[in-house]
N, C-alpha and C positions, 0 to 999 in steps of 0.2 A: 765550188755550191756553197749557198748558205743552209745552216741546220735551224730547226726550229727555235733553237736559243735566240742566235743573232735577228732572226723575226722578231722573236717576242720583245727582245729589247729594244729596235728598231722600232715597236708599236707603243711600247711605254715610255718611249723619248720624250721628256717635258718637253712643253712648251717655252720657249722664248717670254723673256721677261716685256712686262708692257715698258716701252722706254716711257722716257718725261713727256715726249712731245704727245703721246699715244694716251698716256694719262691724262693731260692737260685737256685736250681735247675730250677724250672721257667725259670728263669733272666739267666741264662747261655746257658741253650739251646736253646732260643731264639735269643741271642746273636751271637750264631756259626752262625745261619740260618738264622739273619736276614737280608743281601740283598739278600735271595732267598724269602724270604714274605715278606718285604718291601720294600724294596731299589730300584732302578732301574731295575735289572734284575729280581724284580717279575714280572714285564710286559708281559715275555715272559715263566715263570714257569707256567706250566695249574692248573686249581682250582684242580684238582686231585690229584696231587701232593702236593701242600698246603696243601689239608687234610690229606695225610699221613704224611709227616712232623709233622704237630699239631697231629694228635694220636701217632708218636713216641714218643714226646715230654712228652705225656701224659702219658704215659707209666712209663717212668720217674719219673714224680711227682704222679702216685699213686704207686710206687714201695718204696717210700718214706714216703707218707701220710699216717694218720692215720685215714681218711675217700676215699670214693670212687670219683673220681672228672671228672670232663665230660669235652670236646676240650672246649665249651663257654665259662664254667669257669675259664679256664687257660687265651683263648683269651681276656674276660674281665676284668680278675685280672691285664695281663700285662697291656693294654690299660689304665689300671686306675694307675697303677705303673709310665708307662711314661707320663701321664697326670700331676700327682703329681709332676715328677720329672723336668716336663719344666716349673712346675709353680715356683717351688724351684729356678729355673736355674735364668727363667726372673726375678726374685725378689733379686738372688744374685749379677745380673747386672746390674736390677734398685739400688740398693742401692750404686755398687762401680761409675755411674753413677752420684750421687751427686757432691754439688758442697761442699767445704772445705773439704775436704778429710775428717777424721775421722776411725776408726771400724765400718768395716761391718757390721751390724747387722743381718742380714737377715739368717737363720739357715744354718750349713753345710750339707751337701751331704750326705749320708749314704755309706757304702761299696756298697750295695746294688744299692742305686741310682746312684751314680758314675757307676756301671757298666751298669746301663739303660741308662744313659744320652750319653752312645757310641751308643746309635740306634737313637741321636737325631739328626738332621740336623742345623748347627749355626742358619739361617736363619730363623726356625720357632723357636728360643728360643730368640734373639737377633729383630729379623725384619729385612727389608732391607737395614732402616736407613733412609735418605733424599734421594727421589727418585725427580727430576727438570727435568719435561716432555717438560720446557720451551725451547722456542730459542734458551735464553743466555746458555741453556745447551751445547744443539747442537751448540752452534759458539765456546764454551771453550772446545769442543771436537772438531773442528777443521770442523763439519759439518753444512751444511747451507739447509735451503729448497727451493725447487720449486723457491719462490714468491724472498726469500733473492737474489739467485740467477741470478735473471731476474731484480728485482733492481739494484742491481752490474750492470749489464750488458748492464742496461737504456730499455730494452726490455718490462720491465711493462706495463702493460693499463696505460695512463696518469689518474686521473680524469679531468673531465672537469666542472671549475664551473662558463662555462658561462650558464650552466642550470639551467630551470625554478626551482624555490624551490619547493617541493610538495603542497599537500595538507593541511598540519598542521602546515606547514610554513604558510600561506597565509590566516590563518583563522584572520578576522575582525574585529579588537582590536581598530580599529579607530586610530590607531596608524599607518603611512607610512611605510614599510618595507626599510632598507638600504641598 
């Protein structure tokens, strides 16, 4: 007779790791339809169609696997692969940006990771670089703010220095203000 503890352990038993063949099929199939699942086009694809796509991928993965998977398993594994690949690419990029040259010590991507990397946008790995939102940046590009335009034309409101200083400036310190 099984105790409740034995049943809990049986229920919590981990699923088998994805085999290399399952991973290969998963990545190849997702890359084929990546634009419909995640790309710009994905915004126009109905959720029902996306579920159908994942079910088709699931059938192909289960056909080569030793255990039965569910759609959530596939999605999680692919997202994990993407995340790890992105991290590796970012490390490689970071290593290549170091001064002094030398050999890039970041581990190379596997063939599977290379395939996953095709689904990543460069900005998501390398970032946007330096973003300068200052007026200087706009000036370099030939753009001016309304205030800069007004100042150039002489229509900006002039500052009136003849006004009395505010209350903070006129605190009685015993020293006459100049």
